[in-house]
N, C-alpha and C positions, 0 to 999 in steps of 0.2 A: 301484314294481313291484308291490309287494303288493296295492296298490287295483286297478291294472291288470288283474290276474290275477283278482281277485274280480269285476270287471264283465266280463271275457272270459268267465267261467264261465256266465254268465246269458244270453250272446248266442247266438242259433239258428246250428246249425253247429259250436259249440265245446263245447256242454253234455256231448256223449259223449266229448270227447276231454280237457276240463280239468275237475278237480274243484277244490272249494273247498278242500280241504285242500292244494292244490299251493301255493296263496299263503303257505303257513307256511315255505316254504323262503326266503322273502325277509325273514324277520324275524331280524333280527341277535341274536346271543348277547350275554349280558349283557356279557362280555369285550369284544366287538367294540364294543359301544355305548359303553361307557368310553372305549376307544381313539378313536372317532371324535369323542366330545365333548371329548377332553382339550385345554385351551386351547394354543394354540401362541404361543410367546414372538415378539412383535414387536419389531423394532428400532426403537429410539426416540431422536431426535436429542437431544443435551444442549443447554441454552442456550449453552453455551461453543461447540460445534459450529456452532450456527445463526448466532451472532455472526460466528465466523470466515468463514462463506461469504458472509455478506452484506459483510464488510468486503474480501473476495478478489473479488468478482465486477465485471467490468469494466462502466464506464458510457460508453464512447465514442459510442455509437449510441442512438437513440431506443429501439430493441427491448432493448438492455442494460438501459436505465435502466427499461423497463418489467418486465423479468424479475427486477432486483433489488427493484422496490417490490413487486410481488405476493407474492415470499416475505416480505417485511418484514411487509405488511399481515396475512398468514396468521399469521405469529408472534404478531402484536399481538392478533388477534382469535379464532384457531381457527376461522375460517369455513370452510366446506365448499367444495371445489373447484368444485361446481356454481354454488353462489352467486357464488364469485368471478370466475367468468366471464361472469355477467349483471350485475354491479355496474354502477351509473352514477355518474358524477362526483358528482350531488347526494347520493347515499348515503352519503358519508363526510364527517366534520367533523373536521377534525385540530385545530381550536381548542379543541373541547369534548372531543374524543376518543371519538368513538363511530361505528358504521357501523349504519345503518337497513335491516335485510334485510326489504323490503317484498315479501311475496309475489305482489303484483300485477305487480311488474316484476323481482324477483329470484328465482332458482330455489332456493327452500329445502326442507329436508326436510319432507316431508308438507304442503308450501304452510303453514308456521307462520310468523306475523310475529315477528320478533326484533329487539330493540334491543341490541347488543352494544358494552360500554365496553371500550375498549383496556386490555388487562391490564398490569400493572405489571412488564414483561419486562426494563426498562433496556436499555441499548446504543444501538444507532443505529436501530433500525427506525423509530421513530417520526418521527424526522428525515428518513428516507429516504421514507417514505410523503409528509410535508409537501412536502419538495422535488419529489417526482413530481407531486403535485397543482398545485403552482406552475407546474412545467414546462407541463402541459397547458393550463392555464387562461390563463397569461401568455404563454409563448412560442409555443405553438401555437394559442391562442386557441380552445380547445374550450369548448362550451358544458355546461351542468349535465346536460343528457339524453344527452351522448355517453358511450360506454363509458369505464370507468375503465380497465380494461385490455383496450385493442383487440386485435384479431386482426392477424395479419401480412399485410401488403399483399404479394402476390405479383406480380411483374413479369418482363417478358422482358428479357433482359440484352442486351449488345452481342454476345455470343456466341449469342443466339438460344435461350439456356437460361433456364427459368424460375428466379427468384432472389427473397429477400427484398427488398423495396424501402422498408420501412420501417412507418408504422402505418395501418390500414385504419378508416375510420370506422364500423365494426360490430363487433359482439361475436363469440366465438368461438361456433361451432356446438355444441360440446361441451367438456368439461374435458380431453381428452385431451392437447392440446398444453400445458396447465398442469403436467400429471404430469411431461411429457417435459422441461419447463425445471426442474423441482424436481430431478429424476434425475440430470441433466446437471451442474446446479449443485454438488451434492454430490460427484459421482463426480470432478469437476474438481480437488477439493482432496483427493482420496483417501479419501473417507468412502463408506459405502455409500449408494445412491440412494435417500434417503428419499423417500416421497411425501407431498401436502399433509396426508392425515388423520393422519399420525404426529405432526403438529404439535399436534393435539388431545390426543393421549396425552402429549406433552412438558408441556403447559399443564395436564393434571390432577396430573401428578407436581410440577410448580412449585407447585400449589396447596395440594399437601400439605404442604410445605416453608414456604410463605408463610404461610397462614392460621393464627391461632392459636385461634379459636373456632368452632365448630360453625356459627354465624351467618354467619360469614367464608366458609367453604368452602361454604355453602349459596348464598351469592350468588356465589361463584366457579363453582359449578356451573351456576347459572341462567344466567350469563354464556355458557357453553358450549352452551346451548339445551336443557339437560337440566330436566325437570320435577321428577324425583325425584333427591335427592343420591345415594342407592344406584346409579343408574346409573352415576355419575361414579366411585363406588367400584369397582363390579363390573366395569365395562366398559372404564374408563381407568385406573383406580388399582392396578392390578398392582405389587407391589413387586418391583423387579429382585433377581436371585439375589445380586448383590454387596450392594445395601442390605440385603436380607434377613439376611445373615450378619453384617453391621455391627450390626443391631438386636437380633438373638439373642445376640451377644458383649456387647453393651452391658447386656443384662438380667442379667448376672451380677454387675454392679457395684452394691453396695449403695448405695441413694439413698432419701432421706426423701420420702414423698408430698407434694405440694403441694396448696394449694386450687385453684390454677389446674387442675391435671390432674383433680382430683375433680370440679370445675364442669365441665370438658370431656366426662367420661365421661356427667355427667348430663343434659347438653343433647343430646349424640349420641342418648342413649336416647329424650329428647323428641321429636326429630326423627323418627326410625324409628317410634315410637309414632303421631305424628300425620298426619292425613290430609294429601294431597298439596298441597291448598290452605291448609293451617293454617299460622301462623306461630308458631315455639316462642316461650315465654315469655322475657321479658328479665329478667334479676334483677341 
């Protein structure tokens, strides 16, 4: 609005009515700016909650199998919902455990190519994805260029009302239905309706507990599609209030420093100081 008023003050017919100083009314105070920029806590699913949802989802129909598999693949890879909606069968290799997000065919963020390796999340997610691919290619005889998660086929039922009729041989036009599937799956077991992007936050938190060295966390960060490891820390790595309290209380317990912790601090400092494309030294 401030920029618009500054522009309007230069236009014929408005110069006598609007002054440049009027634009200052749209400049927020320091207090309001801090309030506007204050981070909002996002609900993040735990690995146990995700596994509970996967274990409780029905699989009686083709659509139910699809819905469970797309949640499982999101947990394995942290893939964004736009890319999830445009994946083809050929883009996933469950034997070697990777997803090829080719921007020529997959809707990736900023059209960036990305090869994502399955995260070691444990549980049933990998087996669910493997079973889904086998179902598509062996039972339904779908080809490599067919959608991995096809849209819902809408048909006219016996009562002349439109209803879901199975899988359509086409991609979803947008990621809206995927978000609905996530929301309904979690709410069905009494949990908040988490969206696909919340899985990326869950994976970032899992990485903080799983990775033992800065190099490991750098690889974890790159697997999420982040060029800078600080992006993962700043945007996805917020410590929950419960965990924050545990850490602070634990700091009051005397403990001897270890070489591993000292090395970890040194390696983090090297990564922060190094350029984006530089690789920290291995010692």
